[in-house]
VOVEX-450110 format. One record per atom (N, C-alpha, C): residue number from 1; residue in three letters; x, y, z; atom name. Coordinates in steps of 0.05 Angstrom, whole numbers, plus 5000, padded with zeros to 4 digits. Example, Ala and Ser with C-alpha at 12.3 -4.5 7.8 and 13.67 -1.06 7.14 Angstrom:
1|ALA|5264|4886|5156|N $
1|ALA|5246|4910|5156|CA $
1|ALA|5264|4934|5156|C $
2|SER|5257|4955|5142|N $
2|SER|5273|4979|5143|CA $
2|SER|5258|5001|5157|C $
This chain:
1|MET|5017|4977|5000|N $
1|MET|5000|5000|5000|CA $
1|MET|5018|5025|5000|C $
2|ARG|5011|5043|4983|N $
2|ARG|5027|5068|4982|CA $
2|ARG|5018|5087|5004|C $
3|LEU|5036|5105|5011|N $
3|LEU|5030|5124|5033|CA $
3|LEU|5006|5141|5026|C $
4|MET|5003|5149|5001|N $
4|MET|4980|5166|4994|CA $
4|MET|4953|5151|4996|C $
5|ASP|4954|5125|4994|N $
5|ASP|4929|5109|4997|CA $
5|ASP|4918|5111|5025|C $
6|PHE|4936|5116|5045|N $
6|PHE|4928|5119|5073|CA $
6|PHE|4909|5143|5076|C $
7|PHE|4913|5164|5061|N $
7|PHE|4898|5189|5064|CA $
7|PHE|4875|5191|5045|C $
8|ARG|4872|5172|5027|N $
8|ARG|4850|5175|5007|CA $
8|ARG|4823|5169|5019|C $
9|LYS|4803|5181|5008|N $
9|LYS|4776|5177|5017|CA $
9|LYS|4765|5151|5006|C $
10|LYS|4751|5135|5022|N $
10|LYS|4740|5110|5013|CA $
10|LYS|4718|5115|4993|C $
11|ASN|4717|5099|4972|N $
11|ASN|4695|5101|4953|CA $
11|ASN|4673|5081|4962|C $
12|SER|4651|5082|4949|N $
12|SER|4628|5065|4957|CA $
12|SER|4634|5035|4955|C $
13|ARG|4651|5028|4936|N $
13|ARG|4659|4999|4934|CA $
13|ARG|4674|4990|4959|C $
14|ASP|4693|5007|4968|N $
14|ASP|4708|5000|4992|CA $
14|ASP|4690|4999|5017|C $
15|ILE|4672|5017|5019|N $
15|ILE|4654|5017|5042|CA $
15|ILE|4636|4993|5041|C $
16|ALA|4625|4986|5018|N $
16|ALA|4608|4962|5016|CA $
16|ALA|4624|4937|5022|C $
17|ARG|4648|4935|5013|N $
17|ARG|4665|4912|5019|CA $
17|ARG|4670|4909|5049|C $
18|ASP|4676|4931|5062|N $
18|ASP|4681|4931|5091|CA $
18|ASP|4656|4923|5106|C $
19|ARG|4633|4933|5098|N $
19|ARG|4608|4926|5111|CA $
19|ARG|4601|4896|5107|C $
20|LEU|4606|4886|5084|N $
20|LEU|4601|4857|5079|CA $
20|LEU|4619|4840|5096|C $
21|LYS|4645|4847|5098|N $
21|LYS|4664|4832|5114|CA $
21|LYS|4655|4833|5144|C $
22|LEU|4646|4856|5153|N $
22|LEU|4637|4859|5180|CA $
22|LEU|4612|4842|5185|C $
23|LEU|4594|4841|5166|N $
23|LEU|4570|4825|5168|CA $
23|LEU|4576|4795|5169|C $
24|LEU|4594|4786|5152|N $
24|LEU|4602|4758|5152|CA $
24|LEU|4616|4750|5178|C $
25|VAL|4633|4767|5188|N $
25|VAL|4647|4761|5213|CA $
25|VAL|4627|4760|5236|C $
26|SER|4609|4779|5237|N $
26|SER|4589|4780|5259|CA $
26|SER|4570|4756|5258|C $
27|ASP|4564|4747|5233|N $
27|ASP|4547|4724|5230|CA $
27|ASP|4561|4699|5242|C $
28|ARG|4586|4695|5236|N $
28|ARG|4601|4672|5246|CA $
28|ARG|4604|4674|5276|C $
29|ALA|4606|4698|5287|N $
29|ALA|4610|4701|5316|CA $
29|ALA|4584|4701|5331|C $
30|SER|4561|4701|5318|N $
30|SER|4535|4702|5331|CA $
30|SER|4532|4728|5347|C $
31|CYS|4543|4750|5337|N $
31|CYS|4538|4776|5349|CA $
31|CYS|4531|4795|5327|C $
32|SER|4518|4817|5334|N $
32|SER|4508|4836|5314|CA $
32|SER|4530|4852|5301|C $
33|PRO|4525|4861|5277|N $
33|PRO|4545|4878|5264|CA $
33|PRO|4551|4904|5280|C $
34|GLU|4531|4913|5295|N $
34|GLU|4535|4937|5311|CA $
34|GLU|4556|4932|5333|C $
35|ILE|4554|4908|5345|N $
35|ILE|4574|4901|5366|CA $
35|ILE|4601|4897|5354|C $
36|MET|4603|4885|5331|N $
36|MET|4629|4881|5317|CA $
36|MET|4641|4908|5311|C $
37|GLU|4625|4927|5301|N $
37|GLU|4635|4954|5295|CA $
37|GLU|4644|4968|5320|C $
38|ALA|4630|4965|5342|N $
38|ALA|4637|4977|5367|CA $
38|ALA|4664|4965|5377|C $
39|ILE|4667|4939|5375|N $
39|ILE|4693|4927|5383|CA $
39|ILE|4715|4938|5366|C $
40|LYS|4711|4939|5340|N $
40|LYS|4732|4950|5322|CA $
40|LYS|4739|4979|5330|C $
41|ASN|4719|4996|5334|N $
41|ASN|4724|5024|5341|CA $
41|ASN|4738|5026|5367|C $
42|ASP|4730|5010|5387|N $
42|ASP|4744|5011|5413|CA $
42|ASP|4773|5003|5411|C $
43|MET|4778|4982|5395|N $
43|MET|4806|4973|5391|CA $
43|MET|4822|4995|5377|C $
44|ILE|4811|5008|5357|N $
44|ILE|4825|5030|5344|CA $
44|ILE|4831|5052|5363|C $
45|GLN|4812|5059|5380|N $
45|GLN|4816|5081|5399|CA $
45|GLN|4838|5075|5419|C $
46|VAL|4838|5051|5430|N $
46|VAL|4858|5044|5450|CA $
46|VAL|4886|5041|5438|C $
47|ILE|4888|5026|5416|N $
47|ILE|4914|5021|5403|CA $
47|ILE|4926|5047|5393|C $
48|SER|4909|5066|5383|N $
48|SER|4919|5091|5372|CA $
48|SER|4932|5109|5393|C $
49|LYS|4928|5103|5418|N $
49|LYS|4941|5118|5439|CA $
49|LYS|4971|5112|5439|C $
50|TYR|4979|5089|5430|N $
50|TYR|5007|5080|5431|CA $
50|TYR|5020|5076|5404|C $
51|MET|5004|5073|5383|N $
51|MET|5015|5067|5357|CA $
51|MET|4999|5081|5335|C $
52|VAL|5012|5086|5313|N $
52|VAL|4998|5096|5289|CA $
52|VAL|4992|5071|5273|C $
53|ILE|4966|5065|5269|N $
53|ILE|4958|5041|5256|CA $
53|ILE|4944|5047|5229|C $
54|ASP|4943|5027|5212|N $
54|ASP|4930|5028|5186|CA $
54|ASP|4902|5017|5190|C $
55|THR|4882|5034|5194|N $
55|THR|4855|5024|5199|CA $
55|THR|4843|5013|5173|C $
56|GLU|4852|5021|5150|N $
56|GLU|4842|5010|5125|CA $
56|GLU|4850|4981|5122|C $
57|GLY|4874|4974|5131|N $
57|GLY|4884|4947|5128|CA $
57|GLY|4877|4929|5152|C $
58|MET|4862|4939|5170|N $
58|MET|4856|4925|5195|CA $
58|MET|4836|4902|5189|C $
59|ASP|4840|4879|5201|N $
59|ASP|4822|4856|5196|CA $
59|ASP|4817|4843|5224|C $
60|ILE|4791|4843|5231|N $
60|ILE|4783|4831|5257|CA $
60|ILE|4764|4808|5251|C $
61|GLN|4769|4785|5263|N $
61|GLN|4751|4762|5260|CA $
61|GLN|4746|4749|5286|C $
62|ILE|4722|4739|5290|N $
62|ILE|4715|4723|5313|CA $
62|ILE|4708|4695|5301|C $
63|THR|4722|4675|5310|N $
63|THR|4717|4648|5301|CA $
63|THR|4714|4631|5326|C $
64|THR|4711|4605|5321|N $
64|THR|4709|4587|5344|CA $
64|THR|4733|4568|5344|C $
65|ALA|4741|4560|5368|N $
65|ALA|4763|4541|5371|CA $
65|ALA|4754|4520|5391|C $
66|ASP|4764|4496|5386|N $
66|ASP|4757|4474|5405|CA $
66|ASP|4774|4477|5430|C $
67|GLU|4760|4478|5452|N $
67|GLU|4773|4480|5479|CA $
67|GLU|4763|4457|5495|C $
68|GLY|4777|4435|5494|N $
68|GLY|4768|4411|5508|CA $
68|GLY|4744|4400|5493|C $
69|HIS|4721|4399|5506|N $
69|HIS|4697|4387|5494|CA $
69|HIS|4677|4408|5485|C $
70|LYS|4685|4434|5486|N $
70|LYS|4666|4454|5477|CA $
70|LYS|4681|4474|5459|C $
71|LYS|4665|4489|5443|N $
71|LYS|4676|4509|5425|CA $
71|LYS|4675|4536|5439|C $
72|MET|4697|4550|5437|N $
72|MET|4700|4576|5449|CA $
72|MET|4704|4597|5427|C $
73|PRO|4692|4621|5431|N $
73|PRO|4697|4642|5411|CA $
73|PRO|4726|4653|5415|C $
74|VAL|4739|4659|5392|N $
74|VAL|4766|4669|5392|CA $
74|VAL|4767|4694|5375|C $
75|LEU|4780|4715|5384|N $
75|LEU|4783|4739|5370|CA $
75|LEU|4811|4740|5357|C $
76|PHE|4812|4744|5331|N $
76|PHE|4837|4748|5316|CA $
76|PHE|4837|4776|5305|C $
77|ALA|4858|4790|5309|N $
77|ALA|4861|4817|5299|CA $
77|ALA|4887|4820|5284|C $
78|ASN|4886|4829|5259|N $
78|ASN|4909|4835|5243|CA $
78|ASN|4909|4865|5239|C $
79|ILE|4927|4879|5253|N $
79|ILE|4927|4908|5252|CA $
79|ILE|4954|4918|5244|C $
80|PRO|4956|4927|5219|N $
80|PRO|4982|4938|5210|CA $
80|PRO|4991|4962|5225|C $
81|ILE|5015|4962|5236|N $
81|ILE|5026|4984|5252|CA $
81|ILE|5044|5000|5234|C $
82|ARG|5038|5026|5232|N $
82|ARG|5054|5044|5215|CA $
82|ARG|5078|5056|5231|C $
83|ASP|5073|5061|5257|N $
83|ASP|5094|5072|5274|CA $
83|ASP|5086|5068|5303|C $
84|ILE|5107|5067|5320|N $
84|ILE|5103|5066|5349|CA $
84|ILE|5107|5094|5360|C $
85|LYS|5088|5104|5376|N $
85|LYS|5091|5130|5388|CA $
85|LYS|5111|5128|5411|C $
86|THR|5130|5147|5412|N $
86|THR|5151|5146|5432|CA $
86|THR|5146|5163|5456|C $
87|THR|5127|5182|5454|N $
87|THR|5121|5199|5477|CA $
87|THR|5093|5192|5489|C $
88|GLU|5091|5194|5515|N $
88|GLU|5066|5188|5528|CA $
88|GLU|5048|5213|5528|C $
89|LYS|5022|5209|5529|N $
89|LYS|5004|5232|5531|CA $
89|LYS|5004|5244|5558|C $
């Protein structure tokens, strides 16, 4: 991804793709798209305190994993880090 892509405005295709991905992930996780969006926004807010991240390239998934004799939900987050902030707020 080029640096200028980071500042570009999303077009309707990108927005639709992101919404579809969010819907699919929330369906697999048995939680609403609103909750998935809230989780994503909270993660962005917290991580952004310490790092500069690429929110466009961010991928969050909730899947299930076998834990003994039952399935447990598991959160996977792939968040590209552009820079680590060196000063504290």
